[in-house]
C-alpha positions in Angstrom: -104.4 14.9 -51.4 -100.9 14.0 -52.4 -100.1 12.8 -48.8 -99.8 9.1 -48.2 -99.7 9.0 -44.4 -101.3 10.9 -41.5 -99.3 10.6 -38.3 -101.2 11.1 -35.0 -99.4 11.8 -31.8 -101.5 10.5 -28.9 -99.3 11.7 -26.0 -96.0 13.3 -25.1 -95.7 11.0 -22.1 -93.2 8.1 -22.4 -91.9 5.2 -20.4 -88.3 6.1 -21.3 -85.9 9.0 -21.1 -84.0 8.9 -24.4 -81.6 11.8 -24.6 -82.6 12.8 -28.1 -86.4 12.9 -27.7 -88.7 15.8 -27.0 -90.4 14.4 -23.8 -86.9 14.2 -22.2 -85.7 17.6 -23.4 -88.7 19.9 -22.8 -90.0 20.6 -19.4 -93.7 21.0 -20.5 -93.6 17.4 -21.8 -91.6 16.0 -18.8 -93.8 17.6 -16.2 -97.1 18.1 -17.9 -97.4 15.6 -20.7 -100.2 16.1 -23.3 -102.8 13.5 -24.1 -104.9 13.8 -27.3 -108.6 14.2 -26.3 -111.3 11.9 -27.6 -113.0 15.0 -29.1 -110.0 16.0 -31.1 -109.3 12.5 -32.3 -112.9 11.9 -33.3 -112.9 15.2 -35.1 -109.7 14.4 -37.1 -111.0 10.9 -38.0 -114.3 12.5 -39.2 -112.3 14.9 -41.4 -110.4 12.0 -42.9 -113.6 10.1 -43.5 -115.1 13.1 -45.3 -112.3 12.8 -47.9 -112.5 9.0 -48.1 -109.0 8.5 -46.6 -107.8 5.0 -47.6 -104.1 5.4 -46.9 -102.0 5.0 -43.8 -102.7 6.4 -40.3 -99.7 6.0 -37.9 -100.1 6.5 -34.2 -96.6 7.7 -33.3 -95.0 11.0 -32.3 -92.6 12.0 -29.6 -94.3 10.1 -26.8 -95.2 6.5 -26.3 -98.7 6.1 -27.8 -99.6 3.0 -25.7 -99.5 5.3 -22.6 -102.7 6.9 -23.7 -105.5 5.2 -21.8 -107.9 5.5 -24.8 -105.6 4.0 -27.4 -107.6 0.9 -28.1 -110.8 2.9 -28.4 -109.0 5.3 -30.8 -107.9 2.4 -33.0 -111.3 0.8 -33.0 -112.9 4.1 -33.9 -110.5 4.7 -36.8 -111.1 1.2 -38.1 -114.9 1.6 -37.9 -115.0 5.0 -39.5 -112.2 4.5 -42.0 -112.6 0.8 -43.1 -110.3 1.2 -46.1 -107.4 2.9 -44.2 -104.4 1.1 -43.0 -103.5 1.5 -39.3 -100.0 1.4 -37.8 -98.5 1.9 -34.4 -94.9 3.1 -33.6 -93.9 2.0 -30.1 -91.0 1.2 -27.9 -92.8 -2.0 -26.9 -92.7 -1.5 -23.2 -96.5 -1.8 -22.8 -97.2 -4.3 -25.6 -99.0 -7.4 -24.5 -100.4 -10.3 -26.4 -103.9 -9.3 -25.3 -103.5 -5.8 -26.7 -102.2 -7.1 -30.0 -105.1 -9.5 -30.3 -107.6 -6.6 -29.7 -106.0 -3.8 -31.7 -107.0 -3.6 -35.4 -103.5 -2.9 -36.7 -102.0 -3.5 -40.1 -98.4 -2.9 -39.0 -96.3 -2.3 -35.9 -93.0 -0.4 -36.0 -91.1 -1.4 -32.9 -88.2 0.9 -31.8 -86.1 -1.7 -30.0 -83.4 0.8 -29.0 -81.5 -1.6 -26.8 -81.6 -5.4 -26.2 -83.3 -4.9 -22.9 -86.1 -6.7 -21.0 -88.6 -5.6 -23.6 -86.6 -7.1 -26.4 -86.2 -10.3 -24.5 -89.9 -10.9 -24.2 -91.1 -9.5 -27.5 -90.9 -12.7 -29.5 -93.1 -14.4 -27.0 -95.6 -11.6 -27.1 -95.9 -11.7 -30.9 -96.2 -15.4 -31.0 -98.9 -15.6 -28.3 -100.9 -12.8 -29.9 -100.9 -14.3 -33.4 -99.9 -11.0 -34.9 -98.1 -11.7 -38.3 -94.4 -11.3 -37.7 -93.8 -10.1 -41.2 -96.0 -7.1 -40.4 -93.9 -6.3 -37.2 -91.1 -4.0 -38.3 -88.1 -3.8 -36.0 -85.8 -0.8 -35.7 -82.8 -2.4 -33.9 -80.1 0.0 -32.9 -77.5 -2.7 -33.1 -78.0 -2.2 -36.8 -79.3 1.4 -36.9 -77.0 4.0 -35.5 -78.5 6.2 -32.8 -76.8 9.2 -34.3 -79.3 9.0 -37.2 -82.0 10.2 -34.8 -80.3 12.8 -32.7 -80.8 16.1 -34.4 -83.8 16.2 -36.7 -85.0 19.8 -37.0 -82.8 20.9 -34.2 -84.4 18.6 -31.6 -81.7 17.3 -29.3 -78.1 17.6 -30.4 -76.9 19.8 -33.2 -75.7 18.0 -36.3 -72.9 18.9 -38.7 -75.0 17.1 -41.4 -77.6 19.8 -41.2 -75.2 22.2 -43.0 -74.9 19.7 -45.8 -78.6 19.7 -46.4 -79.3 23.4 -45.8 -80.2 23.9 -49.5 -81.5 20.5 -50.4 -85.2 19.8 -51.1 -87.4 18.1 -48.5 -90.7 16.6 -49.7 -91.8 15.3 -46.3 -94.5 17.9 -45.8 -95.9 17.0 -49.1 -96.1 13.3 -48.3 -97.0 13.3 -44.5 -99.4 15.2 -42.2 -98.6 15.3 -38.5 -101.2 16.0 -35.8 -99.8 16.6 -32.3 -101.1 15.5 -29.0 -102.0 19.1 -28.2 -104.3 19.2 -31.3 -102.3 21.2 -33.7 -100.9 20.3 -37.1 -97.1 20.6 -37.5 -95.1 21.1 -40.6 -93.3 17.8 -39.9 -92.9 15.3 -37.1 -89.2 16.1 -37.0 -90.1 19.6 -35.7 -89.9 18.4 -32.1 -90.1 21.9 -30.7 -93.3 22.6 -32.7 -92.1 25.9 -34.0 -94.2 25.7 -37.2 -97.8 24.7 -36.4 -101.4 25.3 -37.4 -104.4 25.3 -35.2 -107.2 24.5 -37.7 -109.2 21.8 -39.3 -107.7 19.4 -41.9 -109.6 21.0 -44.8 -108.4 24.5 -43.6 -104.8 23.2 -43.4 -104.8 21.9 -46.9 -106.0 25.3 -48.2 -103.8 27.4 -46.0 -101.6 29.7 -48.0 -98.7 29.6 -45.5 -98.8 25.8 -45.5 -98.8 25.5 -49.2 -96.0 28.0 -49.5 -93.9 26.1 -46.9 -94.4 22.9 -49.0 -93.3 24.7 -52.1 -90.3 26.3 -50.5 -89.1 23.1 -49.0 -89.6 21.2 -52.2 -87.3 23.8 -53.9 -84.7 23.6 -51.1 -85.5 27.0 -49.6 -85.2 26.1 -45.9 -84.1 29.5 -44.6 -87.6 30.9 -43.7 -88.3 27.9 -41.5 -86.0 27.6 -38.5 -86.5 23.9 -37.7 -86.0 23.0 -41.4 -82.8 25.0 -41.7 -81.4 22.9 -38.8 -82.6 19.5 -40.1 -80.5 17.0 -41.9 -83.4 15.2 -43.6 -83.6 15.7 -47.3 -85.4 14.1 -50.2 -88.8 12.3 -50.2 -90.0 9.7 -47.7 -90.9 6.6 -49.7 -94.5 5.5 -49.8 -95.4 2.7 -47.4 -95.9 -0.7 -48.9 -98.9 -2.9 -48.0 -97.2 -4.1 -44.8 -95.9 -0.7 -43.7 -92.5 0.0 -42.4 -91.1 -3.6 -42.8 -89.2 -2.8 -45.9 -88.0 0.6 -44.8 -85.2 -0.6 -42.6 -82.2 -2.9 -43.1 -83.0 -6.6 -43.1 -82.8 -8.0 -39.6 -82.3 -11.5 -38.3 -85.4 -11.6 -36.2 -84.4 -14.8 -34.5 -82.7 -12.4 -32.1 -86.3 -11.6 -31.0 -88.6 -14.3 -32.4 -87.1 -17.0 -30.3 -89.3 -19.8 -31.3 -87.9 -19.5 -34.9 -84.4 -19.8 -33.5 -85.3 -23.1 -32.0 -86.1 -24.4 -35.5 
Protein backbone atom coordinates (compact mmCIF):
# COMPACT_ATOMS: atom_id res chain seq x y z
CA UNK A 1 0.00 0.00 0.00
CA UNK A 2 1.31 3.42 -0.95
CA UNK A 3 -0.98 5.15 1.56
CA UNK A 4 0.60 6.55 4.70
CA UNK A 5 -2.50 7.41 6.75
CA UNK A 6 -5.94 5.95 7.38
CA UNK A 7 -8.47 8.49 8.61
CA UNK A 8 -11.41 7.16 10.62
CA UNK A 9 -14.49 9.30 11.20
CA UNK A 10 -16.10 8.21 14.48
CA UNK A 11 -19.17 10.44 14.36
CA UNK A 12 -20.82 13.28 12.47
CA UNK A 13 -22.04 14.81 15.73
CA UNK A 14 -20.22 17.87 16.98
CA UNK A 15 -20.14 20.31 19.89
CA UNK A 16 -19.96 23.27 17.51
CA UNK A 17 -21.78 24.71 14.50
CA UNK A 18 -18.99 25.95 12.25
CA UNK A 19 -20.53 27.38 9.06
CA UNK A 20 -18.17 25.52 6.71
CA UNK A 21 -18.55 22.00 8.11
CA UNK A 22 -20.73 19.08 7.07
CA UNK A 23 -22.55 18.55 10.41
CA UNK A 24 -23.77 22.14 10.26
CA UNK A 25 -24.69 22.08 6.58
CA UNK A 26 -26.45 18.75 6.08
CA UNK A 27 -29.76 17.91 7.80
CA UNK A 28 -28.98 14.21 8.16
CA UNK A 29 -25.93 15.03 10.24
CA UNK A 30 -27.57 17.84 12.20
CA UNK A 31 -30.65 15.84 13.14
CA UNK A 32 -29.49 12.22 12.92
CA UNK A 33 -25.74 12.10 13.50
CA UNK A 34 -23.93 8.88 12.64
CA UNK A 35 -21.78 6.97 15.10
CA UNK A 36 -19.33 4.35 13.86
CA UNK A 37 -20.30 0.97 15.30
CA UNK A 38 -17.97 -1.19 17.34
CA UNK A 39 -18.42 -3.95 14.76
CA UNK A 40 -17.32 -1.78 11.85
CA UNK A 41 -14.39 -0.30 13.74
CA UNK A 42 -13.18 -3.74 14.82
CA UNK A 43 -13.57 -5.02 11.25
CA UNK A 44 -11.46 -2.20 9.81
CA UNK A 45 -8.77 -2.60 12.47
CA UNK A 46 -8.66 -6.31 11.68
CA UNK A 47 -8.22 -5.59 7.98
CA UNK A 48 -5.37 -3.22 8.78
CA UNK A 49 -3.80 -5.82 11.06
CA UNK A 50 -3.93 -8.37 8.25
CA UNK A 51 -1.62 -6.18 6.16
CA UNK A 52 0.64 -5.32 9.10
CA UNK A 53 -0.31 -1.63 9.12
CA UNK A 54 2.44 0.34 10.87
CA UNK A 55 1.68 3.87 9.71
CA UNK A 56 -0.73 6.53 10.95
CA UNK A 57 -4.35 6.10 11.97
CA UNK A 58 -6.09 9.43 12.57
CA UNK A 59 -9.45 9.67 14.29
CA UNK A 60 -10.96 12.73 12.66
CA UNK A 61 -13.62 13.54 10.06
CA UNK A 62 -16.43 16.06 9.91
CA UNK A 63 -17.64 15.47 13.46
CA UNK A 64 -15.99 15.72 16.86
CA UNK A 65 -14.52 12.26 17.56
CA UNK A 66 -14.54 12.72 21.34
CA UNK A 67 -18.37 12.75 21.20
CA UNK A 68 -18.32 9.03 20.43
CA UNK A 69 -18.99 7.19 23.72
CA UNK A 70 -16.65 4.35 22.70
CA UNK A 71 -13.67 6.45 21.63
CA UNK A 72 -11.34 5.30 24.39
CA UNK A 73 -12.20 1.66 23.72
CA UNK A 74 -11.54 2.19 20.00
CA UNK A 75 -8.13 3.70 20.72
CA UNK A 76 -7.19 0.89 23.09
CA UNK A 77 -8.30 -1.73 20.54
CA UNK A 78 -6.27 -0.08 17.78
CA UNK A 79 -3.19 0.05 20.02
CA UNK A 80 -3.59 -3.59 21.06
CA UNK A 81 -4.15 -5.00 17.59
CA UNK A 82 -1.83 -2.62 15.74
CA UNK A 83 1.09 -2.17 18.15
CA UNK A 84 3.36 -0.67 15.50
CA UNK A 85 0.85 1.86 14.15
CA UNK A 86 0.84 5.49 15.25
CA UNK A 87 -2.44 6.89 16.57
CA UNK A 88 -3.59 10.49 16.30
CA UNK A 89 -6.69 12.45 17.21
CA UNK A 90 -8.04 15.58 15.50
CA UNK A 91 -10.31 17.47 17.88
CA UNK A 92 -11.73 20.88 18.68
CA UNK A 93 -10.71 20.25 22.29
CA UNK A 94 -14.08 20.93 23.89
CA UNK A 95 -14.22 17.50 25.54
CA UNK A 96 -10.52 17.01 26.21
CA UNK A 97 -9.62 16.38 29.84
CA UNK A 98 -6.40 15.47 31.58
CA UNK A 99 -7.93 12.13 32.53
CA UNK A 100 -8.72 11.29 28.91
CA UNK A 101 -5.24 12.26 27.74
CA UNK A 102 -3.64 10.08 30.40
CA UNK A 103 -5.78 7.10 29.36
CA UNK A 104 -5.71 7.46 25.56
CA UNK A 105 -2.76 5.76 23.79
CA UNK A 106 -2.12 8.65 21.40
CA UNK A 107 1.07 9.58 19.57
CA UNK A 108 -0.21 12.96 18.40
CA UNK A 109 -3.11 15.34 18.88
CA UNK A 110 -4.16 17.92 16.31
CA UNK A 111 -6.17 20.58 18.09
CA UNK A 112 -8.31 22.86 15.92
CA UNK A 113 -8.40 25.89 18.18
CA UNK A 114 -10.62 27.96 15.83
CA UNK A 115 -11.09 30.84 18.29
CA UNK A 116 -9.45 31.88 21.52
CA UNK A 117 -12.46 30.76 23.53
CA UNK A 118 -12.95 29.00 26.86
CA UNK A 119 -11.45 25.80 25.47
CA UNK A 120 -8.28 27.61 24.46
CA UNK A 121 -8.07 29.26 27.87
CA UNK A 122 -7.96 25.94 29.69
CA UNK A 123 -6.03 23.79 27.21
CA UNK A 124 -2.57 24.54 28.56
CA UNK A 125 -3.62 23.37 32.02
CA UNK A 126 -5.17 20.20 30.58
CA UNK A 127 -1.98 19.32 28.72
CA UNK A 128 0.21 20.06 31.73
CA UNK A 129 -1.92 18.05 34.16
CA UNK A 130 -2.13 15.08 31.80
CA UNK A 131 1.61 14.84 31.18
CA UNK A 132 0.99 14.62 27.42
CA UNK A 133 4.13 15.84 25.56
CA UNK A 134 3.40 19.40 24.36
CA UNK A 135 5.67 18.88 21.34
CA UNK A 136 3.24 16.19 20.12
CA UNK A 137 0.24 18.47 20.56
CA UNK A 138 -0.22 20.31 17.27
CA UNK A 139 -2.27 23.52 17.26
CA UNK A 140 -4.23 24.91 14.33
CA UNK A 141 -4.82 28.44 15.53
CA UNK A 142 -7.02 30.57 13.29
CA UNK A 143 -5.30 33.71 14.47
CA UNK A 144 -2.50 32.43 12.24
CA UNK A 145 -4.48 30.17 9.88
CA UNK A 146 -7.13 31.87 7.78
CA UNK A 147 -10.59 30.34 8.04
CA UNK A 148 -11.03 30.80 4.30
CA UNK A 149 -8.51 28.01 3.77
CA UNK A 150 -11.14 25.56 5.01
CA UNK A 151 -14.38 26.83 3.55
CA UNK A 152 -14.85 25.06 0.25
CA UNK A 153 -12.91 21.84 -0.10
CA UNK A 154 -14.71 19.62 -2.62
CA UNK A 155 -17.69 21.95 -2.73
CA UNK A 156 -18.55 21.53 0.94
CA UNK A 157 -19.73 24.84 2.30
CA UNK A 158 -19.03 27.95 0.28
CA UNK A 159 -17.92 27.95 -3.34
CA UNK A 160 -14.37 29.05 -3.96
CA UNK A 161 -12.85 30.93 -6.86
CA UNK A 162 -9.64 29.01 -6.19
CA UNK A 163 -11.31 25.81 -7.39
CA UNK A 164 -11.18 27.11 -10.93
CA UNK A 165 -7.44 27.57 -10.64
CA UNK A 166 -6.91 23.93 -9.68
CA UNK A 167 -9.46 22.34 -11.99
CA UNK A 168 -6.76 20.64 -14.08
CA UNK A 169 -4.04 20.27 -11.46
CA UNK A 170 -3.11 16.83 -10.10
CA UNK A 171 -4.24 15.69 -6.67
CA UNK A 172 -2.46 12.81 -4.98
CA UNK A 173 -4.51 12.81 -1.79
CA UNK A 174 -6.40 9.56 -2.63
CA UNK A 175 -3.08 7.84 -3.25
CA UNK A 176 -1.75 8.90 0.13
CA UNK A 177 -4.78 8.75 2.43
CA UNK A 178 -7.73 6.40 3.02
CA UNK A 179 -10.90 7.81 4.58
CA UNK A 180 -13.50 5.67 6.38
CA UNK A 181 -16.74 7.44 7.28
CA UNK A 182 -18.88 7.13 10.39
CA UNK A 183 -21.51 5.38 8.28
CA UNK A 184 -19.04 2.66 7.37
CA UNK A 185 -18.15 3.60 3.82
CA UNK A 186 -14.84 4.53 2.25
CA UNK A 187 -14.72 7.94 0.58
CA UNK A 188 -12.38 9.07 -2.16
CA UNK A 189 -11.16 11.83 0.12
CA UNK A 190 -12.04 13.39 3.48
CA UNK A 191 -12.65 16.68 1.65
CA UNK A 192 -15.68 15.15 -0.06
CA UNK A 193 -17.95 16.31 2.73
CA UNK A 194 -21.12 15.43 0.84
CA UNK A 195 -19.84 11.87 0.30
CA UNK A 196 -20.58 11.81 -3.40
CA UNK A 197 -17.83 9.30 -4.23
CA UNK A 198 -17.94 6.34 -1.83
CA UNK A 199 -17.37 2.59 -1.62
CA UNK A 200 -19.28 0.12 0.57
CA UNK A 201 -16.75 -2.70 0.77
CA UNK A 202 -13.84 -4.13 2.72
CA UNK A 203 -10.40 -2.54 2.68
CA UNK A 204 -8.87 -5.32 0.50
CA UNK A 205 -11.77 -4.93 -1.93
CA UNK A 206 -11.30 -1.16 -2.04
CA UNK A 207 -7.60 -1.44 -2.89
CA UNK A 208 -8.42 -3.75 -5.81
CA UNK A 209 -11.53 -1.91 -7.02
CA UNK A 210 -11.14 -0.81 -10.64
CA UNK A 211 -13.11 2.42 -10.17
CA UNK A 212 -11.04 3.37 -7.12
CA UNK A 213 -7.79 2.72 -8.94
CA UNK A 214 -9.03 4.65 -11.98
CA UNK A 215 -10.01 7.60 -9.78
CA UNK A 216 -6.55 7.66 -8.23
CA UNK A 217 -4.98 7.60 -11.69
CA UNK A 218 -7.26 10.30 -13.10
CA UNK A 219 -6.69 12.67 -10.20
CA UNK A 220 -2.93 12.12 -10.27
CA UNK A 221 -3.04 13.23 -13.92
CA UNK A 222 -5.21 16.27 -13.19
CA UNK A 223 -8.36 14.79 -14.74
CA UNK A 224 -10.94 15.97 -12.21
CA UNK A 225 -13.95 16.32 -14.48
CA UNK A 226 -15.38 12.80 -13.93
CA UNK A 227 -15.56 13.46 -10.19
CA UNK A 228 -17.91 16.26 -9.18
CA UNK A 229 -16.43 16.96 -5.73
CA UNK A 230 -12.89 16.99 -7.10
CA UNK A 231 -13.81 19.41 -9.87
CA UNK A 232 -15.04 21.82 -7.17
CA UNK A 233 -12.05 21.40 -4.88
CA UNK A 234 -9.09 23.78 -4.60
CA UNK A 235 -6.76 21.18 -3.11
CA UNK A 236 -3.87 20.20 -5.38
CA UNK A 237 -0.58 18.39 -5.06
CA UNK A 238 0.39 15.71 -2.57
CA UNK A 239 -0.14 15.79 1.18
CA UNK A 240 3.23 15.46 2.89
CA UNK A 241 3.99 12.35 4.86
CA UNK A 242 3.57 12.65 8.58
CA UNK A 243 6.77 12.92 10.62
CA UNK A 244 7.16 10.87 13.80
CA UNK A 245 5.25 13.40 15.86
CA UNK A 246 2.44 13.80 13.39
CA UNK A 247 0.98 17.13 12.41
CA UNK A 248 3.22 19.35 14.51
CA UNK A 249 5.40 20.36 11.58
CA UNK A 250 2.51 20.71 9.12
CA UNK A 251 1.41 24.10 10.31
CA UNK A 252 3.06 27.48 10.86
CA UNK A 253 5.17 27.73 13.98
CA UNK A 254 3.10 29.04 16.86
CA UNK A 255 3.99 30.69 20.12
CA UNK A 256 2.30 28.13 22.34
CA UNK A 257 2.74 30.33 25.40
CA UNK A 258 -0.63 31.69 24.25
CA UNK A 259 -2.02 28.32 25.38
CA UNK A 260 0.70 26.64 27.47
CA UNK A 261 0.43 29.22 30.22
CA UNK A 262 2.93 27.70 32.66
CA UNK A 263 5.68 28.25 30.07
CA UNK A 264 4.70 31.89 29.77
CA UNK A 265 5.36 32.31 33.50
CA UNK A 266 8.94 31.21 32.95
